[in-house]
C-alpha positions in Angstrom: 124.1 110.1 81.5 126.1 109.9 78.3 129.3 108.9 80.1 127.4 106.2 81.9 126.1 104.9 78.6 129.6 104.8 77.1 131.4 103.4 80.1 128.9 100.6 81.0 130.2 97.2 79.8 128.5 93.9 80.0 131.2 92.7 82.5 130.2 95.4 85.0 126.5 95.4 84.5 123.9 93.4 86.4 120.7 91.8 85.0 117.4 93.6 85.5 115.1 91.9 88.1 112.2 91.9 85.6 112.2 90.0 82.2 113.4 91.9 79.2 110.9 93.1 76.7 111.1 91.2 73.4 113.2 93.1 70.9 111.4 94.6 67.9 111.9 93.4 64.4 113.7 95.8 62.1 110.5 96.1 60.0 108.7 97.4 63.1 111.1 100.2 63.7 110.2 103.7 62.3 112.3 105.2 59.6 113.3 108.7 60.4 112.5 111.1 57.6 114.9 113.9 56.9 112.5 116.6 56.1 111.2 118.5 59.1 107.5 118.6 58.4 104.5 117.7 60.6 103.6 114.0 59.9 101.4 111.4 61.4 103.2 109.7 64.3 102.8 106.3 65.9 102.2 108.1 69.2 98.7 108.0 70.6 97.9 111.1 72.7 98.5 110.3 76.4 96.3 113.3 77.3 93.2 111.2 76.8 90.4 110.9 74.3 87.4 113.2 74.4 84.7 110.7 73.4 83.1 113.3 71.1 83.8 114.4 67.5 85.9 117.4 68.2 88.8 117.7 65.8 92.1 119.5 66.5 90.7 122.4 64.5 87.6 122.5 66.7 89.8 122.5 69.8 92.1 125.1 68.4 89.2 127.4 67.7 87.7 126.9 71.2 91.1 127.5 72.8 91.5 130.7 70.8 88.1 131.9 72.0 89.1 131.3 75.6 92.5 133.0 75.0 90.9 136.2 73.6 88.3 136.2 76.3 90.8 136.2 79.2 93.2 138.6 77.4 90.6 141.1 76.0 91.6 143.7 78.6 95.3 143.3 78.1 97.3 146.2 76.7 98.4 146.1 73.1 102.1 145.5 74.0 104.2 145.3 70.9 106.1 142.0 70.3 108.2 143.2 67.3 111.6 141.7 66.7 113.5 144.6 65.2 117.2 143.9 64.2 119.7 146.4 65.5 120.5 147.5 62.0 116.9 148.5 61.5 117.0 150.6 64.6 120.2 152.4 63.7 119.4 152.9 60.1 115.9 154.2 60.7 115.3 157.8 59.6 113.3 158.3 62.9 115.9 157.2 65.5 114.4 157.1 69.0 116.2 158.0 72.2 117.2 155.1 74.3 114.4 155.8 76.8 111.6 156.1 74.3 108.9 153.4 74.5 109.3 152.3 70.9 113.0 151.6 71.3 112.4 149.8 74.6 110.0 147.5 72.9 112.5 146.8 70.1 115.3 146.1 72.5 113.2 143.9 74.7 112.1 141.8 71.6 115.5 141.7 70.1 117.0 140.2 73.3 117.0 136.4 73.3 114.1 134.8 75.1 115.0 133.7 78.6 113.0 130.5 78.2 114.6 129.7 74.8 118.0 130.3 76.4 117.1 128.0 79.3 115.9 125.3 77.0 118.8 125.7 74.5 116.4 126.4 71.6 117.2 128.0 68.3 115.5 131.0 66.7 113.2 130.5 63.8 114.8 129.8 60.4 116.4 132.6 58.4 116.0 133.4 54.8 112.5 133.8 53.4 111.1 132.3 56.6 110.5 134.7 59.5 108.8 134.7 62.8 105.2 136.0 62.7 106.2 138.3 65.6 108.7 140.1 63.3 105.8 141.9 61.7 105.8 143.3 58.2 107.9 146.0 56.7 106.3 149.4 56.7 108.1 150.4 53.5 110.3 149.1 50.8 113.5 150.7 52.2 115.8 148.5 54.2 115.9 151.0 57.0 112.2 151.2 57.7 111.0 150.1 61.1 108.7 147.1 61.0 105.1 147.3 62.1 104.5 146.0 65.7 102.3 143.0 66.4 100.3 142.9 69.6 100.0 139.7 71.6 96.5 139.2 70.1 97.7 139.6 66.5 100.6 137.3 67.1 98.4 134.6 68.7 95.9 134.9 65.9 98.6 134.3 63.3 100.1 131.5 65.3 96.8 129.6 65.7 95.8 130.2 62.0 92.7 132.1 62.8 91.4 134.4 60.1 90.9 138.1 60.8 87.2 137.7 60.1 86.8 135.1 62.7 88.9 137.1 65.2 86.8 140.2 64.6 83.6 138.2 65.2 84.9 136.8 68.5 85.9 140.2 69.7 82.6 141.8 68.7 80.7 139.1 70.6 82.9 139.5 73.7 82.1 143.2 73.8 78.4 142.4 73.8 78.9 139.8 76.5 80.8 142.3 78.6 78.1 144.9 78.1 75.5 142.5 79.5 77.7 141.0 82.3 79.1 144.2 83.9 81.1 143.4 86.9 81.4 139.7 86.3 84.8 138.0 85.9 85.3 135.9 82.8 85.8 132.7 84.7 82.3 133.1 86.2 80.9 132.9 82.6 80.3 129.9 80.5 81.8 131.3 77.3 80.3 128.8 74.8 76.8 129.5 76.1 77.3 133.3 75.9 78.7 133.0 72.4 75.6 131.0 71.3 73.5 133.8 72.8 75.4 136.6 71.1 76.3 135.3 67.6 73.6 135.2 65.0 73.4 133.9 61.4 74.1 137.5 60.2 77.5 137.3 61.9 78.6 134.5 59.5 79.3 134.3 55.8 76.5 131.8 55.2 74.1 129.3 56.8 76.5 126.4 56.6 79.3 128.3 58.4 76.9 129.2 61.2 75.6 125.6 61.6 79.2 124.2 61.7 80.1 126.8 64.4 77.0 126.1 66.4 77.5 122.3 66.3 81.1 122.7 67.4 80.1 124.9 70.3 77.4 122.4 71.4 80.0 119.6 71.3 82.3 121.7 73.5 79.5 122.0 76.1 78.9 118.3 75.8 82.5 117.5 76.4 83.0 120.0 79.3 79.7 119.4 81.2 78.6 115.8 80.3 81.5 113.7 79.2 84.4 115.2 81.2 83.0 117.4 84.0 85.3 118.9 86.6 82.9 117.7 89.3 81.8 114.1 88.9 78.3 113.8 87.5 75.6 111.3 88.3 74.4 109.9 85.1 70.8 109.8 86.4 71.0 113.5 87.0 67.8 114.9 85.2 69.6 118.2 84.3 72.3 116.3 82.5 69.7 114.2 80.7 67.9 117.3 79.5 71.1 118.9 78.3 72.1 115.7 76.4 68.8 115.7 74.6 69.2 119.4 73.6 72.7 118.8 72.3 71.8 115.7 70.4 68.8 117.5 68.9 71.1 120.4 67.8 73.1 118.0 65.8 70.2 117.4 63.5 68.6 120.9 63.5 70.1 124.2 64.7 68.5 125.6 67.8 67.0 129.1 68.1 69.3 131.2 70.3 67.3 134.4 70.8 67.4 135.7 74.3 63.7 135.2 74.9 63.5 132.0 73.0 62.2 129.0 75.0 64.8 126.6 73.8 67.6 129.0 74.7 66.2 129.5 78.1 66.1 125.7 78.7 69.6 125.3 77.5 70.9 128.2 79.7 69.1 126.7 82.7 70.7 123.3 82.2 74.1 124.6 81.4 74.4 127.0 84.4 73.0 124.3 86.8 75.8 121.9 85.8 78.6 124.4 85.5 77.8 126.0 88.9 78.2 122.8 90.8 80.9 123.3 93.5 84.0 121.2 94.0 84.1 122.2 97.6 86.0 125.4 97.1 84.5 128.8 97.7 84.5 130.6 94.4 82.3 131.8 91.6 84.1 129.9 88.9 82.0 128.1 86.4 83.3 124.6 85.6 82.9 124.0 81.9 86.4 123.6 80.5 88.5 122.5 83.5 87.7 118.7 83.4 90.4 116.3 82.4 91.2 115.6 79.5 89.3 118.5 77.9 91.4 121.1 79.6 94.7 119.3 78.7 93.7 119.1 75.1 92.7 122.7 74.9 95.9 123.8 76.6 97.9 121.6 74.2 96.5 123.7 71.4 97.6 126.9 73.0 101.1 125.6 73.6 101.4 124.5 70.0 101.1 128.2 69.1 104.6 128.7 70.5 106.0 127.1 67.4 106.7 129.3 64.4 104.1 128.8 61.7 106.8 129.2 59.0 109.3 126.9 60.7 107.6 124.0 62.5 110.7 123.0 64.4 111.4 126.4 65.9 109.8 128.2 68.8 109.1 131.9 68.3 111.3 134.5 69.9 108.3 136.0 71.7 107.5 132.9 73.6 108.1 134.6 77.0 105.4 137.2 76.4 103.1 134.7 74.7 103.3 132.2 77.6 102.6 135.0 80.0 99.2 135.5 78.3 98.5 131.8 77.8 98.8 131.3 81.5 95.9 133.6 82.0 93.7 130.8 80.8 94.6 128.7 83.9 91.5 129.9 85.9 89.1 128.6 83.2 91.1 125.5 82.3 91.9 124.5 85.8 95.6 124.4 85.1 98.7 125.1 87.3 102.4 125.2 86.9 102.9 121.5 87.4 100.4 120.6 84.7 101.9 123.3 82.5 105.4 121.7 82.9 103.9 118.3 82.0 102.0 119.4 79.0 104.9 121.5 77.6 107.2 118.5 78.0 104.8 116.4 75.9 104.3 119.2 73.3 108.1 119.6 72.8 108.7 115.8 72.6 105.8 115.2 70.2 107.0 118.1 67.9 110.4 116.4 67.8 108.8 113.1 66.7 106.3 114.6 64.4 108.9 116.7 62.5 111.1 113.7 61.6 113.2 113.4 64.7 115.9 115.6 63.1 116.0 118.6 65.5 118.0 117.6 68.5 117.2 121.0 70.0 113.6 120.0 70.5 114.8 116.7 72.0 117.1 118.4 74.4 114.4 120.9 75.3 112.0 118.1 76.2 114.6 116.5 78.3 115.3 119.7 80.1 111.6 120.3 80.7 111.4 116.8 82.0 113.8 117.7 84.7 111.2 120.2 85.9 108.6 117.5 85.9 110.9 115.3 88.0 111.0 118.0 90.7 107.2 118.4 90.6 106.6 114.7 90.9 108.4 114.6 94.2 106.3 117.4 95.7 102.8 116.1 95.1 100.8 113.0 95.6 97.7 114.3 93.8 96.1 111.1 92.2 94.9 113.0 89.1 98.3 114.5 88.5 100.0 111.1 89.0 97.6 109.5 86.5 98.4 112.1 83.8 102.2 111.9 84.6 102.2 108.1 84.3 100.3 108.3 81.0 102.7 110.8 79.4 105.9 109.3 80.7 104.8 105.8 79.7 104.2 107.1 76.1 107.6 108.7 76.0 109.3 105.7 77.5 107.5 103.3 75.2 108.6 105.3 72.1 112.2 105.6 73.3 112.5 101.9 74.1 111.3 100.9 70.7 114.5 102.6 69.4 116.8 101.6 72.2 116.0 97.9 72.7 117.5 97.3 69.2 119.6 100.4 68.7 121.9 98.8 66.2 119.0 98.8 63.8 117.7 102.2 64.7 120.7 104.5 64.6 123.2 105.0 61.8 125.5 107.9 60.6 122.6 110.0 59.7 120.8 110.1 63.1 123.3 108.8 65.7 123.5 112.3 67.1 120.0 111.8 68.5 120.9 108.7 70.4 122.3 110.4 73.5 119.2 112.6 73.8 116.8 109.6 73.3 118.7 107.7 76.0 118.6 110.5 78.4 114.9 111.2 77.8 113.9 107.5 78.1 116.0 106.9 81.2 114.7 110.1 82.9 111.1 109.1 82.2 111.8 105.5 83.6 113.4 107.1 86.7 110.3 109.2 87.5 108.0 106.3 86.9 109.9 104.0 89.1 111.0 106.3 91.9 108.0 108.6 92.2 105.0 106.5 91.0 105.9 102.8 91.6 104.7 101.4 94.9 107.2 98.6 94.7 110.1 101.1 94.8 108.8 102.6 97.9 108.8 99.3 99.7 112.5 98.8 98.9 115.5 100.8 100.0 116.6 103.3 97.4 120.1 101.8 97.3 118.7 98.5 96.0 117.4 100.0 92.8 119.7 101.9 90.3 117.1 102.8 87.6 119.6 104.5 85.3 122.1 101.7 85.2 119.5 99.1 85.0 117.7 100.6 82.0 121.0 101.2 80.1 122.0 97.6 80.8 118.7 96.5 79.4 119.2 98.5 76.2 122.7 97.2 75.6 121.9 93.5 76.4 118.7 93.5 74.3 120.4 95.3 71.3 123.4 92.9 71.4 121.1 89.9 71.6 119.1 91.2 68.6 122.3 91.8 66.6 123.7 88.4 67.5 120.4 86.7 66.5 120.5 88.6 63.1 124.1 87.5 62.4 123.3 83.9 63.4 120.3 83.9 61.2 122.4 85.1 58.3 125.0 82.5 58.9 122.4 79.8 59.1 120.9 81.0 55.8 124.3 80.9 54.1 124.9 77.3 55.4 121.5 76.2 54.2 122.1 77.9 50.8 125.5 76.3 50.4 124.1 72.9 51.3 121.4 73.1 48.8 123.8 74.2 46.0 125.7 71.0 46.2 
């Protein structure tokens, strides 16, 4: 890709069959900040809007509840990263076959996924990965306390210990009353509404905020974005909508024998139990698009170190293993995971100032997996999500590349190759795997890579020439007026 970009000259290129997009003015191009902190970007989420007032914090809390629910029976496997020096200097050296040492060696080894994506480890110095735990003593040779998967995820998703404890207590109560039922056959928000009372919260305000958020999740999953299409005239949906809207003004009573709770349960279970044609006992309340994608996005963001927003934690392999357990509730699969992970990596690169080329390269590498997936499925829903995400990536890249003389300088030119590769890869998938026009032509007639790069070179040269001509014209005009 890079060699093609360097070797392509105007004399050997051919014009694109479609008109060029008008070049952007220099004032329209974003300026790349040097400090890698999360910032507001010019990227609208391609995953879709929810149509309800659920904030990212609301989605993160809901995603964490789902994560804990599906992983509550998991073993407390330690995820500690313990440097070799700590192991050898420890006063309680373990034998090579002891479980404690095996955990340390496993965690100390570089993540397979990070190796594959070419990602760095979290920053050194005062910043350290949450998975590294805390020192058990002041001495340098002390072994650090192990973090379980749950503790690591809680830290990564910025959930307080009090909230985590409240969720786990309620899940124990739910399990006691639903013996033998699998978690995917339960509508989690409904059961949490039943189990959590005002006494479980700090005050009335915290309880009401939580209840409203939970009702909004039910609205998004069952009414606005249901997995199985819903007839708007459905009387059950109308009843549930009235209950939810009423709860926004006044908290509902959630006692087991309370009439309002019984009506709510009846409506929720009726809608969540509707079959999509498959034979299963899964309740559909969080697997409708785009709600499931937004919730999964929150889980994937937990893979980034809370102390170094441009780095992925060393324990990503173990964490992803548990995150994938949410697939049954969220209706996800490997192809959707690859697509969402590509977007999360790319968005993090943009949001942290476009300074970390590791993230850009990782997104490009993950996009290669998406390209393989795109050739193996014709699912219309997947194609729609694929087109939305790739169009967003391509649009962002082309804003920089159609006038790259104005975009890149000595400070950021090292990102140019990655942006070209990412943009061209996105265009290639859009044209070859989604475009109907491409299918009607013979593959040899369309060279997507060369055509896109030709477009970037011609457009950028045209923009640069126009700027020089304008400056010369201004100088002539100024000279004429000074006479």
